[in-house]
C-alpha positions as CSV (number, residue, x, y, z in Angstrom):
1,M,-38.7,-16.1,-48.5
2,E,-40.0,-12.6,-48.6
3,L,-40.3,-10.8,-45.3
4,R,-42.7,-7.9,-44.3
5,D,-41.1,-4.7,-44.2
6,Y,-40.6,-4.4,-40.5
7,Q,-39.2,-8.1,-40.5
8,Q,-36.6,-7.4,-43.2
9,S,-35.6,-4.4,-41.1
10,V,-34.8,-6.4,-38.1
11,F,-32.7,-8.9,-40.1
12,D,-30.9,-6.3,-41.9
13,Y,-30.0,-4.7,-38.5
14,S,-29.0,-8.0,-37.0
15,T,-26.8,-8.6,-40.0
16,K,-25.0,-5.3,-39.5
17,A,-24.6,-5.8,-35.7
18,F,-22.8,-9.1,-36.3
19,L,-20.5,-7.5,-39.0
20,N,-19.7,-4.6,-36.4
21,G,-18.8,-7.3,-33.8
22,A,-21.7,-8.1,-31.8
23,K,-21.8,-11.6,-30.0
24,G,-25.1,-11.7,-28.9
25,I,-28.4,-9.9,-30.6
26,C,-31.6,-9.7,-28.7
27,C,-34.4,-8.9,-31.1
28,V,-37.6,-7.5,-30.0
29,L,-40.9,-8.0,-31.7
30,P,-44.4,-8.2,-30.1
31,C,-46.4,-11.3,-29.9
32,R,-47.8,-12.5,-33.1
33,S,-45.3,-10.3,-35.3
34,G,-43.9,-13.5,-37.2
35,K,-40.4,-13.7,-35.2
36,S,-40.3,-17.3,-36.9
37,Y,-40.2,-15.9,-40.2
38,I,-37.1,-13.7,-39.3
39,M,-35.7,-16.7,-37.4
40,A,-36.0,-18.8,-40.7
41,R,-34.2,-16.1,-42.8
42,M,-31.4,-16.2,-40.4
43,I,-31.3,-19.7,-40.5
44,K,-31.1,-19.8,-44.4
45,G,-28.2,-17.1,-44.6
46,A,-26.2,-18.8,-41.8
47,K,-22.7,-19.9,-42.8
48,G,-22.3,-22.9,-40.5
49,N,-24.4,-25.0,-38.3
50,V,-27.5,-23.6,-36.3
51,L,-28.8,-24.8,-32.9
52,V,-32.4,-23.5,-32.3
53,L,-33.4,-23.8,-28.5
54,A,-36.9,-23.7,-27.1
55,H,-38.3,-24.7,-23.8
56,R,-41.6,-26.3,-24.8
57,N,-42.4,-29.3,-27.4
58,T,-45.3,-27.3,-28.8
59,L,-42.6,-24.6,-29.9
60,I,-40.2,-27.3,-31.1
61,A,-42.9,-28.9,-33.2
62,Q,-43.9,-25.6,-34.6
63,H,-40.5,-24.3,-35.4
64,K,-39.7,-27.8,-37.3
65,E,-43.0,-27.5,-39.3
66,L,-42.4,-23.9,-40.4
67,L,-38.6,-24.6,-41.2
68,R,-39.9,-27.8,-43.3
69,D,-42.3,-26.1,-45.0
70,L,-39.9,-23.0,-46.0
71,H,-37.2,-25.7,-47.0
72,V,-34.5,-24.4,-44.5
73,L,-34.7,-27.3,-42.2
74,T,-31.4,-28.9,-43.3
75,D,-28.9,-31.4,-41.8
76,K,-27.1,-28.1,-40.8
77,V,-30.0,-27.2,-38.4
78,R,-31.0,-28.8,-35.2
79,I,-34.1,-27.8,-33.2
80,E,-33.7,-28.8,-29.6
81,S,-35.2,-28.7,-26.2
82,V,-32.8,-26.5,-24.3
83,F,-33.2,-29.0,-21.2
84,T,-32.2,-32.1,-23.5
85,E,-29.2,-30.0,-25.0
86,A,-28.0,-28.9,-21.8
87,S,-28.0,-32.6,-20.4
88,R,-26.2,-34.2,-23.2
89,L,-23.4,-31.6,-23.4
90,G,-20.4,-33.3,-24.9
91,K,-22.2,-35.5,-27.5
92,Y,-21.4,-32.8,-30.1
93,S,-17.8,-30.9,-29.9
94,T,-17.5,-27.1,-28.9
95,N,-16.8,-26.0,-32.6
96,S,-19.9,-28.0,-34.0
97,V,-22.4,-24.9,-33.7
98,D,-21.8,-21.6,-35.4
99,L,-25.0,-19.8,-34.4
100,I,-27.4,-20.4,-31.3
101,I,-31.0,-19.2,-31.9
102,I,-33.1,-18.8,-28.7
103,D,-36.8,-18.4,-28.8
104,E,-38.9,-17.0,-25.9
105,A,-35.6,-15.5,-24.8
106,H,-37.1,-13.7,-21.7
107,L,-36.2,-17.2,-20.0
108,S,-32.8,-17.2,-21.3
109,E,-31.3,-16.4,-17.8
110,A,-32.1,-20.1,-16.6
111,R,-29.2,-22.1,-16.1
112,S,-29.8,-24.6,-18.9
113,Y,-29.7,-21.7,-21.4
114,R,-26.4,-20.3,-20.1
115,K,-24.8,-23.8,-20.0
116,V,-25.4,-24.5,-23.6
117,C,-24.1,-21.1,-24.6
118,E,-21.0,-21.1,-22.6
119,Y,-20.3,-24.6,-24.2
120,Y,-20.4,-23.6,-27.6
121,D,-19.3,-19.8,-27.3
122,C,-20.9,-18.8,-30.5
123,R,-22.9,-16.1,-32.1
124,R,-26.4,-16.0,-30.7
125,V,-29.7,-14.3,-31.4
126,L,-32.5,-13.9,-28.9
127,F,-36.2,-13.6,-29.8
128,T,-38.7,-12.0,-27.5
129,A,-41.6,-9.6,-27.0
130,T,-40.2,-8.8,-23.6
131,P,-36.5,-8.7,-22.9
132,S,-36.4,-8.9,-19.2
133,R,-36.6,-11.3,-16.2
134,L,-39.3,-11.3,-13.8
135,D,-37.5,-8.9,-11.4
136,G,-37.2,-6.5,-14.2
137,K,-33.2,-7.1,-14.7
138,P,-32.0,-7.1,-18.3
139,L,-30.7,-10.1,-20.1
140,T,-27.1,-10.8,-20.3
141,L,-26.6,-13.4,-22.9
142,A,-26.9,-10.3,-25.6
143,D,-24.7,-7.2,-26.0
144,T,-27.0,-5.8,-28.7
145,L,-30.6,-4.8,-28.6
146,I,-32.8,-4.5,-31.9
147,T,-36.2,-3.2,-31.2
148,G,-38.7,-3.7,-34.2
149,I,-42.3,-2.6,-34.7
150,T,-44.7,-1.8,-31.9
151,A,-47.6,-3.9,-31.2
152,N,-49.9,-0.7,-31.6
153,E,-48.5,-0.4,-35.3
154,L,-49.3,-4.2,-35.8
155,I,-52.9,-3.5,-35.0
156,Q,-53.2,-0.5,-37.4
157,M,-51.8,-2.6,-40.0
158,G,-54.2,-5.6,-39.4
159,A,-51.2,-7.7,-38.5
160,I,-52.7,-8.6,-35.1
161,S,-56.1,-8.2,-33.8
162,D,-57.5,-5.2,-32.1
163,Y,-59.0,-5.5,-28.6
164,D,-61.3,-4.2,-25.9
165,Y,-59.7,-4.2,-22.4
166,Y,-62.1,-4.7,-19.5
167,A,-61.3,-4.6,-15.7
168,P,-64.2,-5.2,-13.5
169,D,-63.5,-4.6,-10.0
170,L,-63.9,-8.0,-7.9
171,N,-62.5,-6.6,-4.7
172,I,-59.6,-8.9,-4.7
173,D,-57.0,-7.7,-2.0
174,T,-53.2,-9.1,-2.8
175,D,-51.8,-6.8,0.1
176,N,-51.5,-9.8,2.6
177,V,-50.1,-12.1,-0.1
178,D,-46.4,-13.0,0.5
179,M,-43.7,-12.2,-2.4
180,V,-41.2,-14.8,-3.4
181,A,-38.5,-14.1,-5.6
182,G,-40.5,-10.9,-7.0
183,E,-43.6,-12.8,-7.6
184,Y,-46.9,-13.5,-5.4
185,N,-46.5,-16.6,-3.4
186,N,-48.2,-19.4,-5.6
187,R,-49.8,-21.3,-2.9
188,Q,-51.4,-18.1,-1.2
189,I,-52.6,-16.5,-4.4
190,S,-54.0,-19.8,-5.3
191,D,-56.0,-20.0,-2.1
192,L,-56.9,-16.5,-2.7
193,M,-58.5,-17.1,-6.3
194,C,-60.1,-20.1,-5.4
195,Q,-62.5,-18.5,-2.9
196,S,-66.1,-19.4,-3.9
197,A,-67.2,-15.8,-3.8
198,I,-65.2,-14.8,-6.8
199,Y,-66.6,-17.3,-9.1
200,G,-70.1,-15.7,-9.6
201,D,-68.6,-12.4,-10.7
202,V,-66.2,-14.4,-13.2
203,L,-69.3,-15.9,-14.8
204,K,-71.4,-12.8,-14.7
205,Y,-68.5,-10.6,-16.6
206,Y,-67.6,-13.4,-19.1
207,R,-71.4,-13.4,-20.0
208,Q,-71.5,-9.7,-20.1
209,L,-68.3,-8.9,-21.8
210,G,-67.1,-11.9,-23.6
211,E,-70.6,-12.6,-25.1
212,N,-70.2,-16.3,-24.9
213,R,-67.2,-16.5,-27.1
214,Q,-64.2,-18.7,-26.9
215,A,-62.1,-17.8,-24.3
216,I,-58.6,-18.9,-22.4
217,A,-58.7,-18.6,-18.6
218,Y,-55.5,-18.1,-17.3
219,C,-55.4,-19.6,-13.8
220,T,-53.1,-19.4,-11.0
221,S,-52.6,-23.6,-10.2
222,V,-54.0,-26.8,-11.6
223,K,-56.6,-26.8,-8.8
224,H,-57.8,-23.4,-9.6
225,S,-57.8,-24.2,-13.4
226,E,-59.9,-27.3,-12.7
227,K,-62.3,-25.7,-10.4
228,T,-62.9,-22.6,-12.7
229,A,-63.7,-25.3,-15.4
230,R,-66.1,-27.1,-13.2
231,M,-67.7,-23.7,-12.6
232,F,-68.2,-22.9,-16.0
233,I,-69.7,-26.5,-16.9
234,E,-72.1,-26.3,-14.0
235,N,-73.6,-23.2,-15.5
236,G,-74.0,-24.8,-18.8
237,I,-70.8,-23.7,-20.6
238,S,-68.5,-26.2,-22.1
239,A,-65.1,-26.0,-20.4
240,I,-61.9,-28.1,-20.3
241,S,-58.8,-27.7,-18.1
242,I,-55.4,-28.6,-19.1
243,D,-52.2,-28.9,-17.0
244,G,-48.5,-30.0,-17.3
245,G,-49.0,-33.1,-15.3
246,M,-51.1,-34.7,-18.2
247,S,-49.5,-36.8,-20.8
248,I,-48.9,-35.1,-24.0
249,K,-51.4,-37.2,-25.8
250,E,-54.0,-36.2,-23.4
251,R,-53.0,-32.6,-23.4
252,N,-53.1,-32.7,-27.3
253,R,-56.6,-34.4,-27.4
254,R,-58.1,-31.5,-25.1
255,M,-56.6,-28.8,-27.2
256,E,-58.0,-30.3,-30.4
257,L,-61.5,-30.1,-28.6
258,F,-61.0,-26.5,-28.2
259,K,-59.5,-25.7,-31.5
260,S,-62.5,-27.7,-33.2
261,D,-65.0,-25.5,-31.3
262,K,-66.1,-28.2,-29.2
263,V,-65.4,-26.6,-26.0
264,Q,-65.8,-23.0,-25.1
265,I,-63.4,-22.4,-22.2
266,L,-60.1,-23.5,-22.3
267,C,-58.5,-23.2,-18.6
268,N,-54.9,-23.7,-17.9
269,C,-52.0,-22.8,-15.6
270,N,-48.8,-21.9,-17.3
271,L,-49.4,-23.7,-20.4
272,I,-51.0,-21.2,-22.9
273,S,-48.6,-18.5,-22.5
274,E,-45.9,-18.9,-25.2
275,G,-45.8,-19.9,-28.9
276,V,-49.4,-21.3,-28.8
277,T,-51.4,-20.1,-31.9
278,L,-55.3,-20.4,-31.1
279,P,-57.0,-18.2,-33.8
280,N,-60.4,-19.2,-32.5
281,A,-59.8,-17.8,-29.1
282,S,-61.0,-14.0,-29.1
283,V,-61.5,-13.7,-25.2
284,A,-58.8,-13.9,-22.5
285,L,-59.8,-14.3,-19.1
286,L,-57.0,-13.0,-16.6
287,L,-57.5,-14.7,-13.4
288,R,-53.9,-14.8,-12.1
289,P,-52.5,-11.7,-10.4
290,T,-48.9,-11.4,-11.6
291,M,-45.9,-9.0,-10.9
292,S,-44.4,-10.4,-14.2
293,L,-44.6,-8.1,-17.2
294,P,-43.5,-10.9,-19.5
295,L,-46.1,-13.0,-18.2
296,F,-48.9,-10.6,-18.3
297,I,-48.2,-9.6,-21.9
298,Q,-47.9,-13.2,-23.1
299,Q,-51.2,-14.1,-21.6
300,A,-53.1,-11.0,-22.4
301,C,-51.8,-10.9,-26.1
302,R,-52.5,-14.7,-26.9
303,V,-55.9,-14.1,-28.2
304,L,-54.7,-11.4,-30.7
305,T,-54.2,-13.8,-33.6
306,P,-55.8,-11.9,-36.4
307,V,-59.1,-13.2,-37.9
308,K,-61.1,-11.1,-40.3
309,G,-64.0,-9.2,-38.4
310,K,-62.4,-10.1,-35.1
311,K,-61.9,-7.7,-32.3
312,A,-60.4,-9.6,-29.1
313,V,-61.7,-8.8,-25.5
314,I,-59.4,-9.0,-22.4
315,I,-61.2,-9.3,-19.3
316,D,-58.7,-8.6,-16.4
317,Y,-60.5,-9.8,-13.1
318,V,-57.3,-9.2,-11.1
319,N,-56.2,-5.7,-11.7
320,N,-52.9,-6.6,-13.8
321,V,-53.5,-3.4,-15.8
322,Q,-52.8,-1.2,-12.7
323,R,-49.5,-3.3,-12.3
324,H,-48.2,-3.2,-15.8
325,G,-50.4,-0.9,-17.9
326,L,-52.2,-2.1,-21.3
327,P,-50.6,-5.1,-22.9
328,T,-49.7,-3.2,-26.1
329,D,-47.9,-0.2,-24.4
330,N,-44.8,0.7,-25.4
331,H,-41.7,0.0,-22.9
332,E,-38.2,1.5,-22.9
333,W,-36.4,-1.9,-22.8
334,S,-32.6,-2.0,-22.2
335,L,-29.8,-4.5,-21.7
336,S,-27.8,-2.2,-19.2
337,K,-30.4,-1.5,-16.7
338,A,-33.6,-2.8,-15.1
339,V,-37.0,-2.1,-16.4
340,E,-38.7,1.0,-14.7
341,K,-41.6,-0.2,-12.8
342,R,-44.7,1.4,-13.9
343,K,-46.4,4.3,-11.8
344,Q,-49.9,3.6,-11.2
345,H,-50.3,7.2,-10.2
346,N,-49.7,10.4,-11.8
347,D,-47.7,13.1,-9.9
348,D,-51.2,14.5,-8.7
349,G,-52.1,11.2,-7.3
350,T,-54.7,10.4,-9.7
351,L,-54.5,6.9,-11.4
352,S,-52.5,6.7,-14.5
353,I,-55.3,4.1,-15.7
354,R,-59.1,4.2,-14.6
355,Q,-61.6,1.5,-15.0
356,C,-65.0,2.7,-15.8
357,E,-67.5,1.7,-13.1
358,N,-70.3,1.6,-15.7
359,C,-68.8,-0.3,-18.7
360,F,-65.5,-1.7,-17.0
361,R,-63.4,-0.3,-19.9
362,C,-59.9,0.8,-19.3
363,F,-58.5,4.3,-20.2
364,K,-56.0,7.0,-19.5
365,T,-56.8,9.5,-16.8
366,A,-59.8,11.5,-17.6
367,S,-62.8,13.1,-15.8
368,K,-65.2,10.7,-17.6
369,C,-65.2,7.3,-19.7
370,P,-64.3,8.2,-23.4
371,Y,-66.3,5.0,-24.4
372,C,-69.8,5.4,-22.4
373,G,-69.4,9.0,-21.2
374,Y,-69.7,7.8,-17.6
375,E,-68.4,10.6,-15.0
376,Y,-65.5,9.1,-13.1
377,Q,-66.0,9.7,-9.2
378,V,-62.7,9.8,-7.2
379,K,-62.9,7.4,-4.2
380,G,-60.9,4.8,-2.3
381,R,-57.1,4.3,-2.9
382,E,-57.1,7.0,-5.6
383,L,-58.9,9.6,-3.3
384,K,-56.0,8.7,-0.5
385,A,-53.4,9.1,-2.9
386,I,-54.6,12.3,-4.2
387,Q,-54.9,13.5,-0.5
388,D,-51.5,12.1,0.3
389,V,-50.0,14.2,-2.7
390,E,-51.7,17.5,-1.4
391,L,-50.7,16.8,2.1
392,K,-47.0,16.6,1.0
393,K,-47.1,19.6,-0.9
394,I,-48.6,21.5,2.3
395,Q,-45.9,19.9,4.2
396,A,-43.1,21.1,1.9
397,V,-44.4,24.6,2.0
398,E,-44.4,24.5,5.8
399,K,-41.2,23.1,5.9
400,E,-39.8,25.7,3.4
401,E,-41.6,28.6,5.7
402,Q,-40.1,27.1,8.7
403,E,-36.6,27.1,7.2
404,K,-37.1,30.7,5.9
405,Q,-37.8,31.7,9.6
406,R,-35.0,29.9,10.9
407,K,-32.7,31.5,8.4
408,Y,-33.8,34.8,9.4
409,A,-33.4,34.2,13.1
410,R,-29.9,33.0,12.6
411,M,-29.2,36.3,10.5
412,Q,-30.8,38.5,13.3
413,L,-28.7,36.8,15.8
414,G,-25.6,37.2,13.6
415,Q,-26.3,40.8,13.4
416,C,-26.1,41.5,17.1
417,R,-23.1,43.6,18.4
418,T,-24.5,44.5,21.9
419,V,-26.4,43.1,25.0
420,A,-29.1,45.8,24.1
421,D,-29.4,43.9,20.8
422,L,-29.7,40.6,22.4
423,Q,-32.2,41.8,24.9
424,K,-34.6,43.0,22.2
425,I,-34.4,39.6,20.6
426,A,-35.2,37.8,23.5
427,K,-38.0,40.3,24.2
428,E,-39.4,39.7,20.4
429,R,-39.1,35.9,20.8
430,G,-40.1,35.5,24.5
431,Y,-36.8,34.0,25.6
432,A,-35.7,33.7,29.3
433,P,-33.0,36.4,30.7
434,G,-30.5,33.6,30.8
435,W,-30.6,33.4,27.1
436,V,-29.2,37.0,26.6
437,W,-26.0,36.3,28.8
438,R,-25.6,32.7,27.3
439,M,-25.6,33.9,23.9
440,A,-23.5,37.2,25.0
441,R,-20.7,34.7,26.3
442,I,-20.7,32.7,23.0
443,K,-20.6,35.8,20.9
444,H,-17.9,37.4,23.3
445,I,-20.1,40.3,23.8
446,T,-19.0,42.3,26.7
447,R,-21.2,45.6,26.7
């Protein structure tokens, strides 16, 4: 089994970490980087029994197929749903597993994963592109972090597809949506996105920017997904919606329609985020505002499966780019502290990422769009942020000047030795005569 250089590097560092006493290793690699091949190499070299855990049947099926093709799926390897394994602990002895491998490990703080790991209490390897929970806090089942190649390096290598990122402004206001456990209230955000006024722009920008290519639409709810699919169908574009309430057979049937190019738009809610490979999909329609960095990256990068000549398109209708930055931006991951929230504004109040009003492309702060040359006009919230920064600067200068004046006044008073000195200050400052005699008593001045 021959790994790519960056895959081999992660494998070597992991082996060294275990030799140095690590109990849990978290391997961080971008979406579409071939984490499964590193996983297979670890299984092949493992001494003892291996348990592979995943949370979706599609992931389990993919792992089984790959390990079978690579001839490493032996009687020493079990690939299980974490929910199934957690529900039947006791069927196997606590010492029957020597290595646990967890896929999509950003979900590993769930009780089911922790329960299984505590039962077997053995070495474990976690694989993920985003080693943090929804609230940004680090993962706790690992004590060693190994960071591999970056997404942008993979793009340069041609290992994942390059992309254009667009963020047309639909004027969706999430300010009044409640937060629940760090994420938008699901019912409220669904009601917001189901407003009829939004759909015209969703269709317009898909036709304009997506060029009618096959697309995955990420929606807020089953209702939103079905309504979005109907909107496309009513406008002559084939579309289909899938959801977790369907039978596996029906879901697979609809997925096959999309894979075989019989359907143009695949709408879903929380189903096409992890472990699904759809190389024919080249457009992502982000219709779900989210505060979750892992969810944002998983959804936005799902269309980056490389195909010769392909350049993916990501259309962010809900301003996720301002919440998280671009999906291939580098992040400073840690197992000891929470991920720092991205700053939407620079120190001077300007937006760190701007959206061109002409071509809708996103770019780092600049006075004009680097793609179409349109000169950017500062307005709205960005203008207010700039004005707030300037106001704070003015207030800081004024505060400093006031403190200097107070310090000088205290110094003048401290230098007074006679009533005449106090009378001079009182005259300069316009104080009443009583102030002189009050200060004289305080300072014990008698002449």
